[in-house]
N, C-alpha and C positions, 0 to 999 in steps of 0.2 A: 199379875203376869203381863208384862205388857204384849203387845200385836207385832207382827212382823207378816208386812206384805211382800212376795216375792213375784219378780218382773221375768220373762222368759230369758233376758238374757243371760241374766246371774247363773239361772239352771242350766244356760247352755256352757257357759265358760267353766263353772264345777257343778255337777248333778249332785256332790256334796254338800252343795248350800243347805238342802233340803233337809237336813241333820246338823244343821251347825248352830242352832239357837236353842240350847238346854232352857232357858229362859223366857221360852215367850210361846205363845200360840201362832204358831206359822201357819198364815192365810195364803191358800194358792187358788189366784183366783180361775174358776174355770175353764176362761179365754187362753190362759197360758196351756193350759191341757190339749186344747186345739190347735195349737202352734207347734206344741212338741210332737202330736199325732202326724201333723202334713209333713215335718219336717223329717218323721223317720221313712217315709217313702219319697219323697223329694230328690231332685236330684244334685243337692246341697253338697258339700265337698264330703269325703267319709267319715270325716275325722268330729262333724257337727253332727251328722247321723249317729254315727256313735254316741258320744254324750245326751240326746234324746233319746236314744234306747236305754241306756242308763238311767235316766230319770225314770223311765216306764218300767224298768224292773224294779227301781227303789219302791216305786209307788206299789204297785203288785206285792211286794213284800210284805210292807204295810197294811195295805187291806187286807191281810192273813187273821193280823191281830182285831180289826173290828172295822167300824164304816167309817170311809174316807170324809163322808158328806157331814156325820155328824162328828169327828175328829177322832185321832187315834193317837195316844203316847209314843212319844219316839223315845230311841235303844236310850239315848244318852239324856233324856230329860226333855222336858215340853211337848207340846201336843200340837200334830199337823191337822188342817180341816182344808177340806177343799171349798171354797166361795163361789158362787155361783153369782150372778148379778139378779139383782131383782127389779125385774122386768116392769113390774107392778110402781114400784117409787117414778121419783121423779128423776130422770136426768140432769144433774149438775149443767148449769150453763156454759155454753163452750163444748162439750162435749159430747160427744156423736157416737150412736150403737154401733156406726158403719165402720168403725175403726178401732182396730184389736186394742192399742196403746190405750184409749180413751175408755173400753171397757174395762179394762184392768184396774186404770183410775178410779171409775166410777166405782168398782166394787171397797175400793180401797175407801173413799169418800163415803160409803154407806155402810162399812166398817165402824167409823170414827164418828157417826153422825152425833151421836152424844156425847163428843170429847173426844181430841186427836190428841191431846197430850201423850197419851201413850202408844201410836202408832207411829212405825216406821214402814215406808215405803222402800225397797233395797232394789235399786237401778244402777246399773252401767249407762243407761240411754240419756243422751244428755238432752233431749226435746224432751223426755218424759220428766226430767226432773225439773226443767224448768216449769213446765205445767203443775207439777206435784206440790211446788212451790209456791204457787200463786193460790193453788187451792187450800194454803196454808198447813200442807202435810209435812211432817220431818222424814227427808230423807239422806238416805247412805247408801254410798257403794260399797261393791264385796268386789274385790281383786281372785283372780285363780287363786284357788290356792293348793294349786299340784306345788311342786318342788321345784318346775320352771326349768328341768333339765332340757336340755334340745330337744331329744329323744321325745318325751311328751307335750310338743310343741307341736309335734306334724302335722300339718293337713292331710300329711300321705296315709295317717293313723299311727297311734305308739304302736313301741314295741310291746308293750306287754300292760293290759289292763285288769285281769282277773286274778285273783288273789288263789290259784284251786289246788289242794292239794296234790303234790304228785302221784298218791294212791288213789285218790279217788278221780283225776284226768285220766288215770291208766285204766279205771276199771271203766269207764266210760266210753274212750275210745276203743275198747274190747266189744262191750254192747253193742256200740255203734256196729263196729264190721262186723258182729253177727245179724244185725236187723237189717245192713245191705246187701249181706250176702245170702239171707233170706227171701229178700225181694227179688233178686236177680234169680233164685233158683226156682221161685214160683211165678217169676215171668209170665211163661209160655201161659200159664191160667187167665192173664188179662187181656182185655178188652182194647183194642186201639181207642186212642186219646184217654185211657184212662191215666191217672197220673202216677200213683201209688200202688201196688197191688198186694196180698197174702200177709198185708201185717196190720192188725188188730189198730184201731184206730186207738185205743185207750194205751196201748203202748206206743203208738209212734209220738203220742201227746208227749210222749217223757222225755221226750228229745229236745233238746235245744232248737232255737229255730234255726241257727247254722245247721245242722245235721239234718233237720227236717229238710231244710232247702236242699241238701248237698242231695239228700236221700233222691227227692222225688227230681233233683236234676239228673241223677244218672239213670235213675226206673226210665227218665223221655227218651235219655239216652241210647239207650238199651231197644227201644221199640223203635225209633228213627233216629241214628249217628247225622242224619245231618239237621238235627236241630237247632238252628242256633240262640234260639233265646234258651233253652237248655244250658246248651255250653257258657252262657254265660251268668244263670242263674249257679253250674258247678264254680267258675272262677271265684263268683262272688261268695261262696259260701267257703272255699277253700283259703279266700283271703281273708274273711272272718274267722276263721279258724287257728288262722296262723297270728291274725292280732290276740285273739284269749291267751292262745297255747305257748306262744312263740316256738313254735317248732318249725325251723326254715325247712321242712321238707315239702309243707304245705304251698311255698310259695314257687316253688317248679310244679305242683301239682296247678297251681292257678293260671301260670304261665301258660301250660301248654294248653289249657282249656280258652284263656283268652287270646292264643294265636291261634288257634283255628275258629275263633269268634271273627277273628278280626283278617282273616282268609275271605270271610264270604262279606262281611262290610267294613271295608279298611278304613272309611272314614268317622268310624264313631270315636269322636276325640275324646269322652269320658272312659269308656272301655278302654283303649291306647294310654292316656294315664294312671290309670289305674296299674296295668301291665308295668308300665313304667317304673312304679313306685315297689313291686314287686323284686322286679330286677335289681333297684338300689337295697333292699331288704336282704337279698340274696350275693350281693356282693357285688356285681355285674353292675360296677356305677356308669362306665362307660355305654354299655346298651342302655343303660335307663337312660343317661342324657341323649343319646342316638335317638331315642321311642319318644322324648317328651318334644324334641326339637322338631319330629314332626306335626305334633300337633300344632305349635307355634306358628310353624310357616306357613298352615291355614288358617287359624285363628289365633292370633299374637295377643288377643286380649285376654286368654282362657286364663282366667284367676288363677286356678287349682294348679296348672300346667306351669303357669311363670311362677307359684309360691316354689314350689317343688322344684322346679329346675334349681332355686336358690337353695335349696336343703341338698339335692346331688351337689351344686359346687362347694358350698360350705362343709360337709359334713365329709362328703365322697372323694373331693380332691385337694381340700385348705384352697381354694382357688377365694380370697376373701374380695378381692375386687371383683368377678364376678357376680357372685353372691351375694354382695351390698347392691350391686344394681338391678338384681331381680328382685330385691325384696324393697326398693324404692320403688322400683314399677310398679308393683303387689299395693304397695301404700298408696300412690298413685290412685290406683284403679278402682281402690276401696274406699276412697274418701268419704263417698258420696254413696250412701245405700242403707238397705235393711239392716235389721237384725244380725243377720251371718254374714253380711260385705263387712258390719264394723268389728266383731268378735275376727276376721280372716286381718284386718288392717291392723287390730291392736299385737295379734301375731306377728306380723311383718314388721312392726315398730321395734316390737321388743327384740325377734332377730336380727333386724340391722341394727340395733344398738350392741348386741352380743359380738355380731360378725366385726364390726368396727372396733369394741374393746380387742378381741382376741387378735387382728390383725396386727392394731398398737404394739399388745403384749410381747407378737411373733418379731418384732421390728419390720413389719411391712404395714403403716401408715396407708390408709387407703384414703383416694376422692369420693364422693358420693356426691350425688345433684343438691346443688346449692350450696357446693363450698368443699376445703380442703378438708380434711380431719387427720 
């Protein structure tokens, strides 16, 4: 059985890469887990945060079948194991423990200490690839295995990610509604400053992270209607629920809480960008463009806002020239950067190519920076 070592960027491009090697032992360097964990709570774009959570969800499900450090069997074949860096082993010359990429390379190097013929490092990062080849490691790239459709390439978040049977979803929503009602019924028993009351922890733990965030936020707002942090938490929870269920009603609820939040903090570019995405998903493209333009008036190089504006022009207005200009700008802004920037860069280039092709097919050839198309 061959050995495959996964880099962070391939998981953020497609979390299901964890399950994509039925003929191999898949090694996941412990450093990758740390990078994924930091991403989940960062202000990176929502799509990347979503993919980070998906990686964690898959690993959590696998952990129920065995010890990840010892290795677990994968559903379609193969095994997966978390591989910590052996700090007692000598670090290969040219690598530093202070650099995350170097630690990943060191794990791969240690894994094939007895011979690297059957080991492959999977990465989409050029610098990582060059370093790995210098150490004699076999390297391969892995493209995003999604269907490539425009909806699933949104940085503003996809239309639907979870394949939840409608009956199960209906039950979950009904149970959640009961919990919320129970929480508010018992709110008179809550001491000021308590986030959630009257709900047994054992029952609350059965809720999804989004439903728990929504419950906590609504309870906090019941205690203090002017709690702006709770407004944002509730808005984000509705945003996530809309992603998971495809229920457009959640967009209006998210918008209402985002508007309340922005009334108190009008200069929060990240929140206004999220609200613009909700307007777009609700079918109100003009308002989405209006809100995203406010962000770019004060932060013209805001990457997510520029990317989303390209989507709005492309899919909301079929304004191919304006969309192409936005994606070209994003490509320039993210040309040099970390793994997150490089993923956005790839999406921008992919979307730009798609816009150019659609424009040609529609008989509307466009000019883009660098020449006429």
